[in-house]
C-alpha positions as a Markdown table, in Angstrom:
| # | Residue | x | y | z |
|---|---|---|---|---|
| 1 | Met | 8.5 | 21.6 | -0.9 |
| 2 | Lys | 10.4 | 24.5 | -2.4 |
| 3 | Thr | 10.9 | 22.2 | -5.4 |
| 4 | Trp | 7.7 | 21.2 | -5.9 |
| 5 | Asn | 5.7 | 22.1 | -9.0 |
| 6 | Lys | 1.8 | 22.9 | -9.3 |
| 7 | Asn | 1.1 | 19.2 | -10.5 |
| 8 | Phe | 3.2 | 17.6 | -7.6 |
| 9 | Thr | 1.5 | 19.8 | -5.1 |
| 10 | Leu | -2.1 | 18.6 | -6.3 |
| 11 | Leu | -0.9 | 15.1 | -6.5 |
| 12 | Ala | 0.4 | 15.5 | -2.8 |
| 13 | Ser | -3.1 | 16.9 | -1.9 |
| 14 | Ala | -4.8 | 13.6 | -3.0 |
| 15 | Val | -2.2 | 11.6 | -1.1 |
| 16 | Phe | -2.7 | 13.6 | 1.8 |
| 17 | Gly | -6.5 | 12.6 | 1.5 |
| 18 | Met | -5.5 | 9.1 | 1.2 |
| 19 | Gly | -3.5 | 9.4 | 4.3 |
| 20 | Met | -6.5 | 10.7 | 6.1 |
| 21 | Phe | -8.4 | 7.7 | 4.9 |
| 22 | Phe | -6.2 | 4.9 | 6.0 |
| 23 | Gly | -5.3 | 6.9 | 9.3 |
| 24 | Ile | -8.8 | 6.2 | 10.2 |
| 25 | Gln | -8.8 | 2.8 | 8.6 |
| 26 | Phe | -5.7 | 1.6 | 10.5 |
| 27 | Ala | -6.9 | 3.1 | 13.9 |
| 28 | Leu | -10.4 | 1.9 | 14.0 |
| 29 | Phe | -11.3 | -0.8 | 11.4 |
| 30 | Tyr | -10.1 | -3.9 | 13.4 |
| 31 | Asn | -11.8 | -2.8 | 16.6 |
| 32 | Phe | -14.8 | -2.0 | 14.5 |
| 33 | Ile | -15.3 | -5.4 | 12.9 |
| 34 | Asn | -14.2 | -7.3 | 16.3 |
| 35 | Asp | -16.4 | -5.3 | 18.6 |
| 36 | Val | -19.5 | -4.3 | 16.3 |
| 37 | Ile | -19.3 | -6.8 | 13.7 |
| 38 | His | -18.0 | -9.6 | 15.7 |
| 39 | Ile | -15.9 | -11.4 | 12.6 |
| 40 | Asn | -14.1 | -14.3 | 13.0 |
| 41 | Pro | -10.6 | -15.0 | 11.6 |
| 42 | Asp | -11.8 | -17.2 | 8.5 |
| 43 | Glu | -14.4 | -14.5 | 7.8 |
| 44 | Leu | -11.9 | -11.9 | 8.0 |
| 45 | Gly | -9.7 | -13.9 | 5.4 |
| 46 | Tyr | -12.7 | -14.3 | 3.2 |
| 47 | Met | -13.5 | -10.5 | 3.4 |
| 48 | Glu | -9.8 | -9.4 | 2.6 |
| 49 | Gly | -9.5 | -12.0 | -0.3 |
| 50 | Leu | -12.6 | -10.6 | -1.9 |
| 51 | Arg | -11.4 | -6.8 | -1.1 |
| 52 | Glu | -8.2 | -7.5 | -3.0 |
| 53 | Thr | -10.0 | -8.9 | -6.2 |
| 54 | Pro | -10.1 | -5.4 | -7.8 |
| 55 | Gly | -6.3 | -5.4 | -8.2 |
| 56 | Phe | -6.9 | -7.8 | -11.1 |
| 57 | Leu | -8.7 | -5.0 | -13.0 |
| 58 | Asn | -5.6 | -2.8 | -13.5 |
| 59 | Ala | -5.2 | -3.7 | -17.2 |
| 60 | Leu | -8.9 | -2.5 | -17.8 |
| 61 | Phe | -8.0 | 0.7 | -15.5 |
| 62 | Ile | -5.0 | 1.5 | -17.9 |
| 63 | Ala | -7.1 | 0.8 | -20.9 |
| 64 | Ala | -9.3 | 3.6 | -19.6 |
| 65 | Thr | -6.6 | 6.0 | -19.7 |
| 66 | Met | -6.6 | 5.7 | -23.6 |
| 67 | Tyr | -9.9 | 7.7 | -23.4 |
| 68 | Leu | -9.6 | 9.8 | -20.2 |
| 69 | Ala | -6.6 | 11.5 | -18.7 |
| 70 | Pro | -5.1 | 9.7 | -15.7 |
| 71 | Pro | -5.9 | 12.7 | -13.3 |
| 72 | Ile | -9.7 | 12.5 | -14.1 |
| 73 | Ile | -9.6 | 8.7 | -13.8 |
| 74 | Gly | -7.6 | 9.1 | -10.5 |
| 75 | Gly | -9.9 | 11.5 | -9.0 |
| 76 | Ile | -13.1 | 9.7 | -9.8 |
| 77 | Ser | -11.5 | 6.7 | -8.3 |
| 78 | Leu | -10.5 | 8.5 | -5.1 |
| 79 | Val | -14.2 | 9.7 | -4.9 |
| 80 | Val | -15.7 | 6.0 | -5.2 |
| 81 | Met | -13.0 | 5.1 | -2.5 |
| 82 | Gly | -14.2 | 7.7 | -0.2 |
| 83 | Leu | -17.9 | 7.1 | -0.6 |
| 84 | Gly | -17.3 | 3.6 | 0.3 |
| 85 | Met | -15.8 | 4.6 | 3.6 |
| 86 | Val | -18.7 | 7.0 | 4.3 |
| 87 | Ala | -21.0 | 4.0 | 4.0 |
| 88 | Tyr | -19.4 | 2.0 | 6.8 |
| 89 | Ser | -21.1 | 4.3 | 9.1 |
| 90 | Gln | -24.6 | 2.7 | 8.1 |
| 91 | Val | -23.5 | -1.2 | 8.5 |
| 92 | Ser | -23.7 | -3.6 | 11.3 |
| 93 | Thr | -23.3 | -6.8 | 9.8 |
| 94 | Val | -20.3 | -8.8 | 8.1 |
| 95 | Pro | -22.0 | -8.7 | 4.6 |
| 96 | Gly | -22.5 | -5.0 | 4.7 |
| 97 | Val | -19.0 | -4.5 | 5.5 |
| 98 | Val | -17.9 | -6.8 | 2.8 |
| 99 | Val | -19.9 | -4.9 | 0.2 |
| 100 | Phe | -18.7 | -1.6 | 1.0 |
| 101 | Ser | -15.0 | -2.8 | 1.6 |
| 102 | Leu | -15.3 | -3.9 | -2.2 |
| 103 | Ile | -16.7 | -0.9 | -3.3 |
| 104 | Trp | -13.8 | 1.3 | -1.8 |
| 105 | Ser | -11.4 | -1.1 | -2.8 |
| 106 | Ile | -12.3 | -0.8 | -6.6 |
| 107 | Gly | -11.4 | 3.0 | -6.4 |
| 108 | Phe | -8.1 | 2.3 | -4.4 |
| 109 | His | -6.9 | -0.2 | -6.8 |
| 110 | Cys | -7.6 | 2.0 | -9.8 |
| 111 | Trp | -5.6 | 4.9 | -8.1 |
| 112 | Thr | -2.8 | 2.8 | -7.2 |
| 113 | Pro | -0.8 | 2.5 | -10.5 |
| 114 | Leu | -1.9 | 6.0 | -11.6 |
| 115 | Gln | -0.3 | 7.5 | -8.3 |
| 116 | Ser | 2.9 | 5.7 | -9.2 |
| 117 | Ala | 2.9 | 6.9 | -12.7 |
| 118 | Met | 2.1 | 10.4 | -11.9 |
| 119 | Thr | 4.9 | 10.6 | -9.4 |
| 120 | Leu | 7.5 | 9.7 | -11.9 |
| 121 | Ala | 6.1 | 12.1 | -14.2 |
| 122 | Tyr | 5.2 | 15.2 | -12.1 |
| 123 | Ser | 8.4 | 14.8 | -9.7 |
| 124 | Pro | 11.1 | 17.4 | -10.5 |
| 125 | Gly | 14.6 | 16.3 | -11.1 |
| 126 | Asp | 16.0 | 12.9 | -12.2 |
| 127 | Glu | 16.2 | 10.9 | -8.9 |
| 128 | Lys | 12.8 | 9.4 | -8.0 |
| 129 | Gly | 13.6 | 7.8 | -4.8 |
| 130 | Lys | 13.4 | 11.2 | -2.9 |
| 131 | Pro | 9.8 | 12.3 | -4.4 |
| 132 | Leu | 8.5 | 8.9 | -3.6 |
| 133 | Gly | 9.7 | 9.3 | -0.1 |
| 134 | Gln | 8.4 | 12.8 | 0.2 |
| 135 | Leu | 4.9 | 11.5 | -0.9 |
| 136 | Arg | 5.1 | 8.7 | 1.7 |
| 137 | Ser | 5.7 | 11.3 | 4.2 |
| 138 | Val | 2.8 | 13.4 | 3.2 |
| 139 | Glu | 0.7 | 10.2 | 3.5 |
| 140 | Ser | 2.0 | 9.6 | 6.9 |
| 141 | Phe | 1.7 | 12.9 | 8.3 |
| 142 | Ala | -2.1 | 12.9 | 7.2 |
| 143 | Thr | -2.4 | 9.8 | 8.8 |
| 144 | Met | -1.0 | 11.0 | 11.9 |
| 145 | Gly | -3.7 | 13.7 | 11.9 |
| 146 | Ala | -6.4 | 11.5 | 11.2 |
| 147 | Ile | -5.3 | 9.3 | 14.2 |
| 148 | Leu | -5.2 | 12.2 | 16.3 |
| 149 | Leu | -8.7 | 13.2 | 15.4 |
| 150 | Cys | -9.6 | 9.5 | 16.3 |
| 151 | Leu | -7.8 | 9.9 | 19.6 |
| 152 | Phe | -9.7 | 13.0 | 20.8 |
| 153 | Phe | -13.0 | 12.2 | 19.2 |
| 154 | Ile | -13.8 | 8.9 | 19.0 |
| 155 | Asn | -15.8 | 8.8 | 22.3 |
| 156 | Lys | -17.9 | 11.8 | 20.8 |
| 157 | Leu | -18.2 | 10.7 | 17.1 |
| 158 | Glu | -18.2 | 6.8 | 17.5 |
| 159 | Phe | -17.1 | 4.9 | 14.5 |
| 160 | Gly | -19.8 | 6.1 | 12.3 |
| 161 | Gly | -18.7 | 9.8 | 12.6 |
| 162 | Met | -15.0 | 9.0 | 12.1 |
| 163 | Phe | -15.6 | 7.1 | 9.1 |
| 164 | Ile | -17.6 | 10.0 | 7.5 |
| 165 | Ile | -14.7 | 12.2 | 8.1 |
| 166 | Gly | -12.0 | 9.9 | 6.6 |
| 167 | Gly | -14.2 | 9.2 | 3.6 |
| 168 | Leu | -14.8 | 12.9 | 2.8 |
| 169 | Ala | -11.1 | 13.7 | 3.0 |
| 170 | Val | -10.2 | 11.5 | 0.3 |
| 171 | Val | -13.2 | 12.6 | -1.8 |
| 172 | Ile | -11.8 | 16.1 | -1.5 |
| 173 | Gly | -8.5 | 14.9 | -2.6 |
| 174 | Gly | -9.9 | 13.1 | -5.7 |
| 175 | Ile | -11.6 | 16.5 | -6.7 |
| 176 | Leu | -8.4 | 18.3 | -6.3 |
| 177 | Val | -6.0 | 16.0 | -8.3 |
| 178 | Met | -8.6 | 16.2 | -11.3 |
| 179 | Phe | -6.8 | 19.8 | -12.1 |
| 180 | Ala | -3.5 | 18.3 | -12.4 |
| 181 | Ser | -2.0 | 18.7 | -15.9 |
| 182 | Arg | -3.2 | 16.1 | -18.4 |
| 183 | Asn | -0.4 | 16.9 | -21.2 |
| 184 | Leu | 2.5 | 15.8 | -18.9 |
| 185 | Ile | 1.1 | 12.2 | -18.6 |
| 186 | Gly | 0.0 | 12.2 | -22.2 |
| 187 | Thr | 3.5 | 12.7 | -23.4 |
| 188 | Leu | 4.1 | 9.0 | -22.3 |
| 189 | Arg | 3.3 | 6.4 | -25.2 |
| 190 | Glu | 1.7 | 3.7 | -23.2 |
| 191 | Ser | 0.5 | 0.6 | -24.4 |
| 192 | Arg | -2.6 | -1.2 | -22.7 |
| 193 | Phe | -0.9 | -4.2 | -21.3 |
| 194 | Val | 2.8 | -4.8 | -20.7 |
| 195 | Leu | 4.1 | -8.4 | -19.9 |
| 196 | Lys | 7.7 | -9.0 | -21.1 |
| 197 | Lys | 10.3 | -11.2 | -20.0 |
| 198 | Arg | 12.8 | -8.4 | -19.4 |
| 199 | Tyr | 10.4 | -7.5 | -16.2 |
| 200 | Asn | 10.2 | -11.1 | -14.7 |
| 201 | Leu | 12.0 | -10.4 | -11.7 |
| 202 | Tyr | 9.9 | -7.1 | -10.9 |
| 203 | Tyr | 6.9 | -9.4 | -11.3 |
| 204 | Leu | 8.1 | -12.1 | -8.8 |
| 205 | Leu | 9.2 | -9.4 | -6.3 |
| 206 | Ser | 5.9 | -7.8 | -6.7 |
| 207 | Phe | 4.2 | -11.1 | -6.0 |
| 208 | Leu | 6.2 | -11.7 | -2.9 |
| 209 | Gln | 5.8 | -8.4 | -1.6 |
| 210 | Gly | 1.9 | -8.6 | -2.0 |
| 211 | Cys | 2.2 | -12.0 | 0.3 |
| 212 | Arg | 4.1 | -10.4 | 2.9 |
| 213 | Lys | 2.1 | -7.2 | 3.0 |
| 214 | Gln | -1.1 | -8.7 | 3.0 |
| 215 | Met | 0.0 | -11.1 | 5.7 |
| 216 | Phe | 0.6 | -8.4 | 8.1 |
| 217 | Met | -2.0 | -6.0 | 7.0 |
| 218 | Thr | -4.6 | -8.5 | 7.4 |
| 219 | Phe | -3.6 | -10.4 | 10.6 |
| 220 | Ala | -1.1 | -8.3 | 12.7 |
| 221 | Ile | -3.5 | -5.9 | 14.4 |
| 222 | Phe | -6.3 | -8.3 | 14.3 |
| 223 | Leu | -4.3 | -10.5 | 16.4 |
| 224 | Leu | -3.7 | -7.7 | 18.8 |
| 225 | Val | -7.4 | -7.0 | 19.1 |
| 226 | Asn | -8.8 | -10.5 | 18.9 |
| 227 | Ala | -6.1 | -12.6 | 20.8 |
| 228 | Phe | -4.7 | -10.1 | 23.1 |
| 229 | Asp | -7.9 | -8.2 | 23.7 |
| 230 | Thr | -6.1 | -4.9 | 23.0 |
| 231 | Asn | -8.7 | -2.0 | 23.2 |
| 232 | Arg | -9.5 | 0.8 | 20.5 |
| 233 | Asp | -7.5 | 3.6 | 22.5 |
| 234 | Thr | -4.4 | 1.3 | 22.8 |
| 235 | Ile | -4.6 | 0.6 | 19.1 |
| 236 | Ile | -5.2 | 4.2 | 18.2 |
| 237 | Lys | -1.9 | 5.1 | 20.2 |
| 238 | Leu | 0.1 | 2.2 | 18.6 |
| 239 | Val | -0.9 | 3.2 | 15.3 |
| 240 | Leu | 0.0 | 6.8 | 15.7 |
| 241 | Ile | 3.6 | 5.9 | 17.3 |
| 242 | Asn | 3.9 | 3.8 | 14.0 |
| 243 | Gln | 3.0 | 6.7 | 11.6 |
| 244 | Phe | 5.1 | 9.1 | 13.2 |
| 245 | Met | 8.1 | 6.8 | 12.9 |
| 246 | Ile | 7.2 | 6.3 | 9.1 |
| 247 | Phe | 6.8 | 10.0 | 8.6 |
| 248 | Ala | 10.1 | 11.0 | 10.2 |
| 249 | Thr | 12.2 | 8.2 | 8.0 |
| 250 | Ser | 10.1 | 7.8 | 4.9 |
| 251 | Ser | 12.3 | 10.6 | 3.0 |
| 252 | Leu | 15.5 | 9.1 | 4.3 |
| 253 | Met | 14.4 | 5.7 | 3.1 |
| 254 | Gly | 13.8 | 7.2 | -0.4 |
| 255 | Lys | 17.4 | 8.8 | -0.4 |
| 256 | Leu | 19.0 | 5.5 | 0.9 |
| 257 | Val | 17.6 | 3.8 | -2.0 |
| 258 | Asp | 18.9 | 6.4 | -4.5 |
| 259 | Arg | 22.3 | 6.1 | -2.7 |
| 260 | Trp | 22.9 | 2.5 | -1.9 |
| 261 | Gly | 20.6 | 0.8 | -4.6 |
| 262 | Glu | 17.5 | -1.4 | -4.5 |
| 263 | Arg | 19.2 | -4.7 | -3.8 |
| 264 | Ile | 20.8 | -3.5 | -0.8 |
| 265 | Met | 17.9 | -1.9 | 0.8 |
| 266 | Leu | 15.4 | -4.6 | -0.1 |
| 267 | Ser | 17.7 | -7.3 | 1.3 |
| 268 | Ala | 18.1 | -5.6 | 4.6 |
| 269 | Ser | 14.3 | -4.9 | 4.6 |
| 270 | Tyr | 13.6 | -8.5 | 4.2 |
| 271 | Ile | 16.1 | -9.8 | 6.7 |
| 272 | Gly | 14.5 | -7.6 | 9.2 |
| 273 | Leu | 11.0 | -8.7 | 8.3 |
| 274 | Phe | 11.9 | -12.4 | 8.8 |
| 275 | Phe | 12.8 | -11.8 | 12.2 |
| 276 | Val | 9.6 | -9.7 | 13.0 |
| 277 | Ser | 7.5 | -12.5 | 11.6 |
| 278 | Ile | 9.2 | -15.0 | 13.7 |
| 279 | Gly | 8.7 | -12.9 | 16.8 |
| 280 | Tyr | 4.8 | -12.4 | 16.1 |
| 281 | Ala | 4.7 | -16.2 | 15.8 |
| 282 | Leu | 6.6 | -17.0 | 19.1 |
| 283 | Ile | 6.4 | -14.3 | 21.5 |
| 284 | Arg | 3.2 | -14.1 | 23.8 |
| 285 | Glu | 4.1 | -10.8 | 25.5 |
| 286 | Val | 1.8 | -8.2 | 23.9 |
| 287 | Asn | 4.3 | -5.0 | 24.5 |
| 288 | Thr | 6.9 | -6.8 | 22.6 |
| 289 | Leu | 4.5 | -7.3 | 19.8 |
| 290 | Tyr | 3.6 | -3.5 | 19.9 |
| 291 | Val | 7.3 | -2.8 | 19.3 |
| 292 | Leu | 7.4 | -5.6 | 16.5 |
| 293 | Tyr | 4.5 | -3.9 | 14.7 |
| 294 | Cys | 6.2 | -0.7 | 14.4 |
| 295 | Ile | 9.5 | -2.3 | 13.1 |
| 296 | Asp | 7.7 | -4.1 | 10.5 |
| 297 | Asn | 6.1 | -0.8 | 9.0 |
| 298 | Leu | 9.3 | 1.2 | 9.7 |
| 299 | Ile | 11.9 | -1.2 | 7.6 |
| 300 | Phe | 9.4 | -2.0 | 4.9 |
| 301 | Val | 10.7 | 0.0 | 1.8 |
| 302 | Gly | 9.5 | -2.4 | -1.0 |
| 303 | Gly | 7.0 | 0.2 | -2.7 |
| 304 | Ile | 9.8 | 2.7 | -3.0 |
| 305 | Ala | 12.6 | 0.3 | -4.1 |
| 306 | Leu | 10.4 | -1.6 | -6.6 |
| 307 | Thr | 9.2 | 1.6 | -8.3 |
| 308 | Thr | 12.7 | 3.2 | -8.9 |
| 309 | Tyr | 14.3 | -0.4 | -9.8 |
| 310 | Leu | 11.3 | -0.4 | -12.6 |
| 311 | Asn | 12.2 | 3.2 | -13.5 |
| 312 | Lys | 15.8 | 2.1 | -14.2 |
| 313 | Ile | 15.2 | -0.7 | -16.5 |
| 314 | Ala | 12.2 | 0.4 | -18.5 |
| 315 | Pro | 11.5 | 3.0 | -21.0 |
| 316 | Pro | 9.0 | 5.6 | -20.3 |
| 317 | Glu | 6.1 | 4.3 | -22.3 |
| 318 | Asp | 6.3 | 0.9 | -20.6 |
| 319 | Ile | 6.2 | 2.1 | -17.0 |
| 320 | Lys | 2.8 | 2.8 | -16.0 |
| 321 | Pro | 1.4 | -0.4 | -17.8 |
| 322 | Thr | 4.2 | -2.5 | -15.9 |
| 323 | Leu | 3.3 | -0.9 | -12.7 |
| 324 | Ala | -0.3 | -1.9 | -13.3 |
| 325 | Met | 1.1 | -5.4 | -14.2 |
| 326 | Gly | 3.1 | -5.6 | -11.0 |
| 327 | Val | 0.2 | -4.5 | -9.0 |
| 328 | Ser | -1.8 | -7.4 | -10.5 |
| 329 | Met | 0.8 | -9.7 | -9.4 |
| 330 | Asn | 0.9 | -8.2 | -6.0 |
| 331 | His | -2.9 | -9.0 | -5.9 |
| 332 | Ile | -2.8 | -12.5 | -6.8 |
| 333 | Ala | -0.8 | -12.8 | -3.7 |
| 334 | Ser | -3.2 | -10.6 | -1.6 |
| 335 | Val | -6.3 | -12.6 | -2.8 |
| 336 | Ile | -4.8 | -15.7 | -1.9 |
| 337 | Val | -2.9 | -15.1 | 1.3 |
| 338 | Pro | -6.0 | -13.9 | 3.5 |
| 339 | Leu | -8.0 | -16.8 | 2.3 |
| 340 | Ile | -5.3 | -19.3 | 3.3 |
| 341 | Gly | -4.2 | -17.4 | 6.4 |
| 342 | Gly | -7.7 | -17.1 | 7.7 |
| 343 | Ala | -8.2 | -21.0 | 7.3 |
| 344 | Val | -5.0 | -21.7 | 8.7 |
| 345 | Trp | -5.5 | -19.5 | 11.9 |
| 346 | Lys | -8.8 | -21.3 | 12.4 |
| 347 | Ala | -7.5 | -24.9 | 12.1 |
| 348 | Leu | -3.9 | -24.6 | 13.5 |
| 349 | Gly | -3.7 | -21.2 | 15.3 |
| 350 | Tyr | -2.1 | -17.6 | 14.4 |
| 351 | Asp | 1.5 | -18.8 | 14.9 |
| 352 | Val | 1.6 | -20.9 | 12.2 |
| 353 | Val | 0.2 | -17.9 | 10.0 |
| 354 | Phe | 3.3 | -15.8 | 11.0 |
| 355 | Leu | 5.7 | -18.8 | 10.6 |
| 356 | Gly | 4.5 | -18.7 | 6.9 |
| 357 | Gly | 5.3 | -14.9 | 6.7 |
| 358 | Ala | 8.8 | -15.7 | 7.9 |
| 359 | Ala | 9.2 | -18.1 | 5.1 |
| 360 | Ile | 8.0 | -15.5 | 2.5 |
| 361 | Ala | 10.4 | -13.2 | 4.0 |
| 362 | Ala | 13.3 | -15.7 | 3.5 |
| 363 | Ala | 12.1 | -16.3 | 0.0 |
| 364 | Ser | 12.3 | -12.7 | -0.8 |
| 365 | Ile | 15.8 | -12.5 | 0.6 |
| 366 | Ile | 16.9 | -15.0 | -2.0 |
| 367 | Val | 15.1 | -13.4 | -5.1 |
| 368 | Thr | 16.5 | -10.1 | -4.2 |
| 369 | Gln | 20.0 | -11.3 | -4.5 |
| 370 | Trp | 19.0 | -11.9 | -8.4 |
| 371 | Met | 18.7 | -8.2 | -8.9 |
| 372 | Lys | 21.8 | -6.9 | -11.1 |
| 373 | Pro | 23.6 | -3.7 | -10.0 |
| 374 | Glu | 21.8 | -0.9 | -11.7 |
| 375 | Arg | 24.8 | 0.2 | -13.7 |
| 376 | Val | 24.7 | -3.3 | -15.5 |
| 377 | Val | 21.0 | -3.6 | -15.9 |
| 378 | Ser | 21.1 | -0.2 | -17.6 |
| 379 | Glu | 23.9 | -1.2 | -20.1 |
| 380 | Lys | 22.1 | -4.4 | -20.8 |
| 381 | Ile | 18.7 | -2.9 | -21.7 |
| 382 | Gln | 19.9 | 0.1 | -23.8 |
| 383 | Pro | 20.6 | -1.6 | -26.7 |
| 384 | Glu | 17.3 | -3.6 | -26.5 |
| 385 | Ile | 15.3 | -0.4 | -26.2 |
| 386 | Ala | 17.4 | 1.2 | -29.0 |
| 387 | Gly | 16.6 | -1.8 | -31.3 |
| 388 | Lys | 13.0 | -1.3 | -31.0 |
């Protein structure tokens, strides 16, 4: 933190609020929709598919930065996101959860590409993996704090009270980030929309990452709650252990990406995820599934590695709109996977869903090998950039 400037600190404050939000979301949401809302697997798939649709609006969000500074748009987005969670405290039906999940999702998906771009612009020094890892650690630290709040106060405040706390935390973070510098981001000459052949590998990896991510985000904890009757206290403790592991290793993961390169780190990650998915499909011992859940989150470095990879192959004016396009590719998968996964679970069982996750991980391993060493990529792209 000694090297952080004011802008990076304000960004970290917003990320801290995000961590509080998702700490409460991860710890309570699946018990909430199972125990209070009584949602079915196919309904969960429909809800998650709809919740991911705002990812297609990233081109519109990027266009809005032509008129408003990214910190202002980002702050407003986080306020909308927080109010969506606060509203959870007032719903008790599937349609109600769907509506307010969509509202907070709009704010989240507007914020996501802006956070990545602001991190690259505000972070000190030339190496970008470390600051990205630091922000992930900040988010994990906040997430752990929120989970501890759930652990100690859920019986007093119940679901509604905890959702209010999580929503207000991200609202405060959104207000703070509005005070970050607007000029630094404004120095990047941005087009509204970037779709170039040069970034095809980045787009494909983003799509596969969305498939794998959404598979586990939607169904992993729900499996533990719905199929193995895991109570909310156990889920809270599991998520707390998981977030502590992420917090302790995220900065190291960022450094390893800088040191070993994106291809090696992504390959190792996807190999591990392949075996985790196989385990979820075939193992019926719940304690082993708890361990696999933690391993899955611990070794997933796709977000860091793909962002640093893009930073190496793209000129500054392409970074933010290309990040937004990558998020859109990610969300094509994020909309499709829950819909298919929920229907497959209902028709064939959850084991087939996670075998599909293993197939996605295997495809990701193959595609990752197409990444060229950073030195070669840099040498190839510089003449093209110079020619423009």
